GUTI-368426 format. One record per residue (C-alpha): y, x, z. Coordinates in steps of 0.2 Angstrom, whole numbers. Example, Ala and Ser with C-alpha at 12.3 -4.5 7.8 and 13.67 -1.06 7.14 Angstrom:
2
<atom c2="-22" c1="62" c3="39"/>
<atom c2="-5" c1="68" c3="36"/>
***
This chain:
336
<atom c2="178" c1="-655" c3="274"/>
<atom c2="168" c1="-666" c3="279"/>
<atom c2="176" c1="-685" c3="288"/>
<atom c2="169" c1="-681" c3="303"/>
<atom c2="174" c1="-661" c3="303"/>
<atom c2="192" c1="-652" c3="307"/>
<atom c2="196" c1="-638" c3="315"/>
<atom c2="204" c1="-634" c3="329"/>
<atom c2="222" c1="-627" c3="325"/>
<atom c2="226" c1="-617" c3="342"/>
<atom c2="207" c1="-606" c3="343"/>
<atom c2="200" c1="-610" c3="325"/>
<atom c2="185" c1="-615" c3="331"/>
<atom c2="178" c1="-632" c3="317"/>
<atom c2="177" c1="-648" c3="328"/>
<atom c2="166" c1="-663" c3="328"/>
<atom c2="173" c1="-679" c3="329"/>
<atom c2="162" c1="-693" c3="333"/>
<atom c2="156" c1="-680" c3="347"/>
<atom c2="169" c1="-677" c3="352"/>
<atom c2="166" c1="-656" c3="358"/>
<atom c2="171" c1="-642" c3="352"/>
<atom c2="155" c1="-630" c3="345"/>
<atom c2="159" c1="-614" c3="348"/>
<atom c2="145" c1="-600" c3="337"/>
<atom c2="144" c1="-583" c3="346"/>
<atom c2="135" c1="-564" c3="337"/>
<atom c2="132" c1="-552" c3="345"/>
<atom c2="128" c1="-537" c3="338"/>
<atom c2="114" c1="-527" c3="348"/>
<atom c2="112" c1="-510" c3="346"/>
<atom c2="104" c1="-493" c3="352"/>
<atom c2="109" c1="-481" c3="365"/>
<atom c2="110" c1="-464" c3="352"/>
<atom c2="98" c1="-453" c3="366"/>
<atom c2="86" c1="-470" c3="365"/>
<atom c2="83" c1="-468" c3="343"/>
<atom c2="76" c1="-452" c3="336"/>
<atom c2="89" c1="-452" c3="327"/>
<atom c2="96" c1="-440" c3="338"/>
<atom c2="85" c1="-426" c3="337"/>
<atom c2="88" c1="-427" c3="317"/>
<atom c2="104" c1="-429" c3="311"/>
<atom c2="110" c1="-415" c3="329"/>
<atom c2="116" c1="-399" c3="319"/>
<atom c2="117" c1="-385" c3="327"/>
<atom c2="135" c1="-376" c3="321"/>
<atom c2="135" c1="-361" c3="329"/>
<atom c2="118" c1="-357" c3="322"/>
<atom c2="116" c1="-344" c3="306"/>
<atom c2="107" c1="-353" c3="295"/>
<atom c2="92" c1="-350" c3="291"/>
<atom c2="85" c1="-342" c3="272"/>
<atom c2="73" c1="-346" c3="263"/>
<atom c2="61" c1="-335" c3="269"/>
<atom c2="65" c1="-341" c3="288"/>
<atom c2="61" c1="-358" c3="282"/>
<atom c2="48" c1="-353" c3="274"/>
<atom c2="39" c1="-343" c3="292"/>
<atom c2="45" c1="-355" c3="302"/>
<atom c2="32" c1="-369" c3="291"/>
<atom c2="18" c1="-358" c3="288"/>
<atom c2="17" c1="-354" c3="309"/>
<atom c2="16" c1="-374" c3="311"/>
<atom c2="1" c1="-375" c3="297"/>
<atom c2="-19" c1="-373" c3="303"/>
<atom c2="-22" c1="-366" c3="286"/>
<atom c2="-10" c1="-354" c3="286"/>
<atom c2="-16" c1="-344" c3="303"/>
<atom c2="-35" c1="-348" c3="296"/>
<atom c2="-33" c1="-338" c3="282"/>
<atom c2="-23" c1="-326" c3="290"/>
<atom c2="-38" c1="-323" c3="302"/>
<atom c2="-50" c1="-319" c3="290"/>
<atom c2="-39" c1="-308" c3="278"/>
<atom c2="-35" c1="-298" c3="291"/>
<atom c2="-54" c1="-297" c3="299"/>
<atom c2="-58" c1="-292" c3="282"/>
<atom c2="-48" c1="-279" c3="281"/>
<atom c2="-52" c1="-271" c3="296"/>
<atom c2="-68" c1="-272" c3="291"/>
<atom c2="-63" c1="-262" c3="274"/>
<atom c2="-56" c1="-247" c3="283"/>
<atom c2="-66" c1="-245" c3="297"/>
<atom c2="-85" c1="-250" c3="292"/>
<atom c2="-93" c1="-238" c3="306"/>
<atom c2="-81" c1="-249" c3="320"/>
<atom c2="-93" c1="-266" c3="317"/>
<atom c2="-112" c1="-256" c3="312"/>
<atom c2="-120" c1="-241" c3="315"/>
<atom c2="-133" c1="-238" c3="304"/>
<atom c2="-132" c1="-228" c3="289"/>
<atom c2="-131" c1="-239" c3="273"/>
<atom c2="-139" c1="-227" c3="262"/>
<atom c2="-153" c1="-221" c3="274"/>
<atom c2="-167" c1="-235" c3="265"/>
<atom c2="-188" c1="-236" c3="273"/>
<atom c2="-198" c1="-240" c3="259"/>
<atom c2="-210" c1="-247" c3="274"/>
<atom c2="-191" c1="-259" c3="280"/>
<atom c2="-193" c1="-264" c3="262"/>
<atom c2="-191" c1="-287" c3="263"/>
<atom c2="-195" c1="-285" c3="279"/>
<atom c2="-184" c1="-300" c3="293"/>
<atom c2="-174" c1="-300" c3="305"/>
<atom c2="-176" c1="-287" c3="319"/>
<atom c2="-164" c1="-280" c3="333"/>
<atom c2="-153" c1="-269" c3="327"/>
<atom c2="-154" c1="-276" c3="310"/>
<atom c2="-146" c1="-296" c3="311"/>
<atom c2="-150" c1="-296" c3="294"/>
<atom c2="-166" c1="-289" c3="290"/>
<atom c2="-169" c1="-277" c3="273"/>
<atom c2="-169" c1="-275" c3="257"/>
<atom c2="-182" c1="-273" c3="241"/>
<atom c2="-180" c1="-251" c3="245"/>
<atom c2="-178" c1="-255" c3="262"/>
<atom c2="-160" c1="-253" c3="268"/>
<atom c2="-150" c1="-261" c3="279"/>
<atom c2="-143" c1="-277" c3="274"/>
<atom c2="-127" c1="-277" c3="285"/>
<atom c2="-124" c1="-261" c3="285"/>
<atom c2="-122" c1="-265" c3="265"/>
<atom c2="-114" c1="-279" c3="266"/>
<atom c2="-103" c1="-269" c3="281"/>
<atom c2="-99" c1="-254" c3="272"/>
<atom c2="-100" c1="-267" c3="254"/>
<atom c2="-81" c1="-273" c3="258"/>
<atom c2="-69" c1="-258" c3="254"/>
<atom c2="-75" c1="-256" c3="238"/>
<atom c2="-74" c1="-277" c3="232"/>
<atom c2="-56" c1="-276" c3="243"/>
<atom c2="-50" c1="-260" c3="235"/>
<atom c2="-54" c1="-268" c3="218"/>
<atom c2="-44" c1="-284" c3="222"/>
<atom c2="-30" c1="-277" c3="229"/>
<atom c2="-25" c1="-263" c3="216"/>
<atom c2="-29" c1="-275" c3="202"/>
<atom c2="-17" c1="-288" c3="209"/>
<atom c2="-1" c1="-273" c3="213"/>
<atom c2="-5" c1="-269" c3="193"/>
<atom c2="-4" c1="-283" c3="189"/>
<atom c2="10" c1="-290" c3="198"/>
<atom c2="20" c1="-273" c3="190"/>
<atom c2="18" c1="-274" c3="173"/>
<atom c2="15" c1="-294" c3="173"/>
<atom c2="32" c1="-296" c3="180"/>
<atom c2="41" c1="-286" c3="172"/>
<atom c2="36" c1="-289" c3="157"/>
<atom c2="40" c1="-309" c3="161"/>
<atom c2="58" c1="-304" c3="170"/>
<atom c2="61" c1="-291" c3="153"/>
<atom c2="54" c1="-308" c3="141"/>
<atom c2="67" c1="-321" c3="153"/>
<atom c2="80" c1="-316" c3="155"/>
<atom c2="86" c1="-306" c3="139"/>
<atom c2="77" c1="-318" c3="130"/>
<atom c2="83" c1="-316" c3="110"/>
<atom c2="68" c1="-305" c3="100"/>
<atom c2="67" c1="-295" c3="114"/>
<atom c2="55" c1="-312" c3="121"/>
<atom c2="48" c1="-315" c3="105"/>
<atom c2="39" c1="-297" c3="105"/>
<atom c2="33" c1="-298" c3="124"/>
<atom c2="28" c1="-316" c3="123"/>
<atom c2="18" c1="-312" c3="106"/>
<atom c2="10" c1="-300" c3="115"/>
<atom c2="4" c1="-309" c3="129"/>
<atom c2="-2" c1="-321" c3="116"/>
<atom c2="-14" c1="-309" c3="111"/>
<atom c2="-22" c1="-302" c3="128"/>
<atom c2="-22" c1="-321" c3="135"/>
<atom c2="-32" c1="-327" c3="116"/>
<atom c2="-47" c1="-316" c3="127"/>
<atom c2="-54" c1="-325" c3="143"/>
<atom c2="-54" c1="-312" c3="156"/>
<atom c2="-73" c1="-306" c3="160"/>
<atom c2="-76" c1="-309" c3="142"/>
<atom c2="-64" c1="-294" c3="138"/>
<atom c2="-69" c1="-285" c3="155"/>
<atom c2="-86" c1="-285" c3="144"/>
<atom c2="-78" c1="-277" c3="133"/>
<atom c2="-69" c1="-266" c3="135"/>
<atom c2="-83" c1="-256" c3="147"/>
<atom c2="-95" c1="-257" c3="135"/>
<atom c2="-81" c1="-247" c3="129"/>
<atom c2="-86" c1="-225" c3="127"/>
<atom c2="-74" c1="-222" c3="138"/>
<atom c2="-76" c1="-233" c3="150"/>
<atom c2="-99" c1="-233" c3="151"/>
<atom c2="-97" c1="-213" c3="154"/>
<atom c2="-87" c1="-214" c3="169"/>
<atom c2="-89" c1="-232" c3="179"/>
<atom c2="-78" c1="-230" c3="194"/>
<atom c2="-67" c1="-242" c3="205"/>
<atom c2="-53" c1="-236" c3="196"/>
<atom c2="-58" c1="-241" c3="178"/>
<atom c2="-64" c1="-262" c3="185"/>
<atom c2="-45" c1="-261" c3="191"/>
<atom c2="-39" c1="-253" c3="177"/>
<atom c2="-51" c1="-265" c3="164"/>
<atom c2="-46" c1="-281" c3="177"/>
<atom c2="-29" c1="-276" c3="174"/>
<atom c2="-28" c1="-275" c3="156"/>
<atom c2="-32" c1="-293" c3="154"/>
<atom c2="-23" c1="-301" c3="171"/>
<atom c2="-5" c1="-297" c3="166"/>
<atom c2="-3" c1="-308" c3="154"/>
<atom c2="-3" c1="-327" c3="168"/>
<atom c2="7" c1="-315" c3="180"/>
<atom c2="18" c1="-314" c3="167"/>
<atom c2="23" c1="-331" c3="158"/>
<atom c2="23" c1="-338" c3="177"/>
<atom c2="39" c1="-323" c3="180"/>
<atom c2="46" c1="-330" c3="161"/>
<atom c2="45" c1="-346" c3="166"/>
<atom c2="55" c1="-341" c3="181"/>
<atom c2="67" c1="-330" c3="177"/>
<atom c2="74" c1="-341" c3="164"/>
<atom c2="75" c1="-357" c3="179"/>
<atom c2="86" c1="-343" c3="186"/>
<atom c2="97" c1="-333" c3="175"/>
<atom c2="105" c1="-348" c3="171"/>
<atom c2="112" c1="-354" c3="192"/>
<atom c2="130" c1="-353" c3="197"/>
<atom c2="127" c1="-337" c3="207"/>
<atom c2="122" c1="-329" c3="192"/>
<atom c2="136" c1="-331" c3="183"/>
<atom c2="147" c1="-326" c3="196"/>
<atom c2="141" c1="-307" c3="197"/>
<atom c2="142" c1="-307" c3="177"/>
<atom c2="160" c1="-313" c3="180"/>
<atom c2="164" c1="-300" c3="194"/>
<atom c2="160" c1="-287" c3="184"/>
<atom c2="138" c1="-284" c3="185"/>
<atom c2="129" c1="-278" c3="171"/>
<atom c2="114" c1="-288" c3="167"/>
<atom c2="103" c1="-275" c3="173"/>
<atom c2="108" c1="-276" c3="191"/>
<atom c2="111" c1="-295" c3="190"/>
<atom c2="92" c1="-297" c3="185"/>
<atom c2="87" c1="-285" c3="197"/>
<atom c2="97" c1="-291" c3="212"/>
<atom c2="100" c1="-311" c3="212"/>
<atom c2="89" c1="-316" c3="199"/>
<atom c2="73" c1="-308" c3="204"/>
<atom c2="73" c1="-311" c3="221"/>
<atom c2="75" c1="-330" c3="218"/>
<atom c2="62" c1="-330" c3="205"/>
<atom c2="48" c1="-319" c3="216"/>
<atom c2="41" c1="-338" c3="228"/>
<atom c2="27" c1="-343" c3="211"/>
<atom c2="26" c1="-324" c3="208"/>
<atom c2="20" c1="-320" c3="225"/>
<atom c2="8" c1="-339" c3="225"/>
<atom c2="-1" c1="-333" c3="212"/>
<atom c2="-4" c1="-317" c3="216"/>
<atom c2="-11" c1="-322" c3="231"/>
<atom c2="-23" c1="-330" c3="223"/>
<atom c2="-25" c1="-318" c3="208"/>
<atom c2="-34" c1="-310" c3="223"/>
<atom c2="-50" c1="-318" c3="224"/>
<atom c2="-51" c1="-322" c3="207"/>
<atom c2="-51" c1="-298" c3="204"/>
<atom c2="-61" c1="-301" c3="221"/>
<atom c2="-76" c1="-309" c3="211"/>
<atom c2="-72" c1="-305" c3="193"/>
<atom c2="-78" c1="-286" c3="196"/>
<atom c2="-94" c1="-296" c3="209"/>
<atom c2="-98" c1="-304" c3="193"/>
<atom c2="-97" c1="-287" c3="181"/>
<atom c2="-107" c1="-280" c3="192"/>
<atom c2="-117" c1="-291" c3="192"/>
<atom c2="-120" c1="-291" c3="174"/>
<atom c2="-125" c1="-272" c3="176"/>
<atom c2="-105" c1="-265" c3="165"/>
<atom c2="-96" c1="-265" c3="183"/>
<atom c2="-98" c1="-253" c3="195"/>
<atom c2="-110" c1="-244" c3="194"/>
<atom c2="-126" c1="-245" c3="204"/>
<atom c2="-122" c1="-230" c3="219"/>
<atom c2="-107" c1="-239" c3="228"/>
<atom c2="-111" c1="-252" c3="237"/>
<atom c2="-100" c1="-266" c3="233"/>
<atom c2="-106" c1="-287" c3="238"/>
<atom c2="-107" c1="-289" c3="218"/>
<atom c2="-122" c1="-276" c3="217"/>
<atom c2="-130" c1="-281" c3="235"/>
<atom c2="-130" c1="-297" c3="224"/>
<atom c2="-137" c1="-290" c3="206"/>
<atom c2="-151" c1="-283" c3="217"/>
<atom c2="-156" c1="-299" c3="227"/>
<atom c2="-158" c1="-309" c3="210"/>
<atom c2="-176" c1="-299" c3="206"/>
<atom c2="-179" c1="-307" c3="225"/>
<atom c2="-174" c1="-326" c3="226"/>
<atom c2="-188" c1="-330" c3="227"/>
<atom c2="-197" c1="-323" c3="241"/>
<atom c2="-180" c1="-317" c3="250"/>
<atom c2="-166" c1="-329" c3="247"/>
<atom c2="-159" c1="-320" c3="264"/>
<atom c2="-155" c1="-302" c3="252"/>
<atom c2="-144" c1="-315" c3="239"/>
<atom c2="-137" c1="-327" c3="252"/>
<atom c2="-126" c1="-312" c3="265"/>
<atom c2="-116" c1="-302" c3="252"/>
<atom c2="-115" c1="-319" c3="245"/>
<atom c2="-107" c1="-327" c3="259"/>
<atom c2="-95" c1="-312" c3="262"/>
<atom c2="-90" c1="-315" c3="244"/>
<atom c2="-85" c1="-335" c3="247"/>
<atom c2="-76" c1="-330" c3="261"/>
<atom c2="-66" c1="-318" c3="258"/>
<atom c2="-62" c1="-327" c3="239"/>
<atom c2="-56" c1="-343" c3="248"/>
<atom c2="-50" c1="-337" c3="260"/>
<atom c2="-36" c1="-328" c3="248"/>
<atom c2="-35" c1="-347" c3="240"/>
<atom c2="-30" c1="-354" c3="254"/>
<atom c2="-15" c1="-344" c3="260"/>
<atom c2="-10" c1="-344" c3="242"/>
<atom c2="-11" c1="-359" c3="243"/>
<atom c2="0" c1="-360" c3="262"/>
<atom c2="9" c1="-349" c3="253"/>
<atom c2="14" c1="-362" c3="239"/>
<atom c2="17" c1="-376" c3="250"/>
<atom c2="29" c1="-368" c3="264"/>
<atom c2="40" c1="-362" c3="247"/>
<atom c2="42" c1="-376" c3="239"/>
<atom c2="58" c1="-385" c3="243"/>
<atom c2="47" c1="-401" c3="242"/>
<atom c2="34" c1="-398" c3="250"/>
<atom c2="43" c1="-395" c3="263"/>
<atom c2="53" c1="-410" c3="261"/>
<atom c2="41" c1="-422" c3="262"/>
<atom c2="34" c1="-412" c3="278"/>
***
């Protein structure tokens, strides 16, 4: 201690001998009231409320996302158009007059006429059904087949995983469009072209991707504590897979299926454009785009309208898949 300072024995405060004064140092702490800070809302917990499930949390997050709202409205509109096309046009899409060939739009015919004199707007509206059916039913088949194979391979492992994984690799090695073109050229498919032949063809080459996603999700979930607890209580492997593993692995499956639905709609349009998809007598966006390619320079609007409807529909499903993925991802919800 310096010579010019000692401590006051009573107060315990430093004394400056030269000045003859006692220096008092007082430290004050300022703490804001809890109700004036944002921590009140963060720390508040409803003790009486029930905890939300993963799906309830996801739905609460989705309702606040403009991306989900916009995509859901567009998809709902497409579904209504496909289910009730007569609500949106009074024209017969199969009624064509050559005198109206390549005529521009006029009253009652907003988008004009194609080369055969058919109303483009009516064909686009009625073509929604075939394109949407291909996308929806292909996705359902892919989810059932790919989800089942991926779940069995991921949960049981061993030789079952080896056989099913190698089977998936065989189909995964061939691209979707190339494989569909080859299959559609087989006599059994070439002579019986329909919506269902296109659906089956796309499903044959579409399930391996979803099987891989399902397999990875099941492998991650099968080692969870709740699965081990169910097995210790006497639940069989298959029941444990169905009741516990699959419900906790379905989130990535839903995301991939939603995005792939748009991919299958594009695949159908591509096959029809190449002339190996739906027959010409079935109205679809792919057939209309294929017909319009010869009139691209003289009448580009003939190609633009079905392509625009196709693009908006596919974009809607992709946006929906992105929104669902962010809502079901705990890390994304935490970051938001």
